[in-house]
N, C-alpha and C positions, 0 to 999 in steps of 0.2 A: 376482495371476496365481499359479495353483497349479503346483507342480513339474511335474506332468503336462502342463500347457499349454505349459511351457518346453522340454520335451523334443523332440528332433527325431524324425522318423519312424524306424521300424526300418529301412527302405530304400526308396530310390527308383530307379525305372528309367526311364532317358530314352529315348524312342523317336525315333529321328531317320532314319526311312525305310529300314531295313535289309531290310524285307520289301515295299518299295513306297514311294511318296511319301507320307510321313505324319510328323507332328511331334506328341508328346504325352508323357505319363508315366503310369506307375503307381506309386502311393504306398501302401505298407504303413506304416500308422501303429503297429500293434501286432499281435503274434501271441499266440494262446492255443493252447498245445500244437501250435504249427507252423500253425495255421489263421487265416486272415483272409478277410473278404468285403466286398463293396461293390459299386458301380455304375460306370457310365462316363457322364461329361459330355462332350458334344460340341458346342462353340460356336466361332467364329471368333476369340474373345478369351479364352478359358480360359488360365489361367495355372498354373505349377508350384505356387505358393503357395495359389492357390485349391483346388486338388487335394489338397494336404496339409491344407488346413483342412477340406475335406469328409472325407477319410479319418479325420481326429481326430474329427469328428462321427459317423462310423460307430462309432468305438470307444466314444463315449459311449452312442450308441443301444443296442449290443449289451449293454454293461454295465448301463444301466438296466433293459432288458428280462430281465436274468439269463441271457442267453445266452452259452456259453462259445466265443466267436469274436472274433478280433482285428477291427480296422477297417482297410479298405482302400478306394482309389477309383482309377479311370483318368480320364484327360483326353485328348481328342484335339482339336487345333486344326484345325477344318474348319466350313464354312458349312452341311454336311449335304446338299449338292446330290445327291451319289450315295452315300447312306447305306449301301447294301450292299456297294459296292466299298470303301468307307472302312473299314467294320467287318471285311471280308475281309482287307484290308491290314493293319489293326490286330491281327487274330488271328494272321496269319503272323508279324508283326514281334514281338509280345509272347510268344507261345508259348514259344520257346527261353528267353526270360529268365525267365519265371514259373516254367517247369519247373525251371530251375537254382536259381533263388531258393528255391522250395518244397523242393527236396531239401536245400539248404543250411540252411534254416530247420528243416526236420524233425530234423536232426541235433542240434538245440539244443532240441528240445521236451522236455516232461517225460520222463525216463527211466522204465524199468519199475520197480517198487517196490523191487526188490532192489538197483538202482543208486542210489536216492534218497540213500542216506546216504553214497555216495561224495563225496570233497571234489575229485576230478579232473575231474567233468563239471558243467557249469551245469545247473540244474533247470528253466529255463523259456526264456529269450528269448536271442537272438543278441548281447545286449548285451555279454557277456563273450568274444565271439570275439576271437581274436587278430588276424585280418585281415579287412578288410571285403570284402563280395562284389565281384565284378565282373560285368559284363554279358557273357554268352557270345557275344552277337553282335558286339560291337565291343571287348571287353576293358577298356572304361573301368570304372573303380570306381563302385559305386553308393553313395549316401548311405547311412550306417549309424550307428546309436548304439551 
């Protein structure tokens, strides 16, 4: 197992219904200049571990494709009965968390060329942050590496 495969995701946001009745996760496996991208899996049996694995797969896909984007994935525990309502609730629930996480992550993205030589600011990822991010909806700490 490689060192990359042993690393925890950059951060995980737990969704527990703050915008409606919903349970799920948004896992950002890696960031590249503050960016990450992935899709959403919605099944009754999806787990946080599965979503984290899918986010890691997205990191590998973008790396192999040569795209400068980190990997992420969302998971929603649902049978898909009312997809539109579920995704609207998901959007309302995750928007504040992802907006705050994105703002937090962008402060750790690559600085302008004039600041790159500075030893006081990290160059790429939030791995060197002094405190883990918290979910703005619940105040609960999110998983961070």
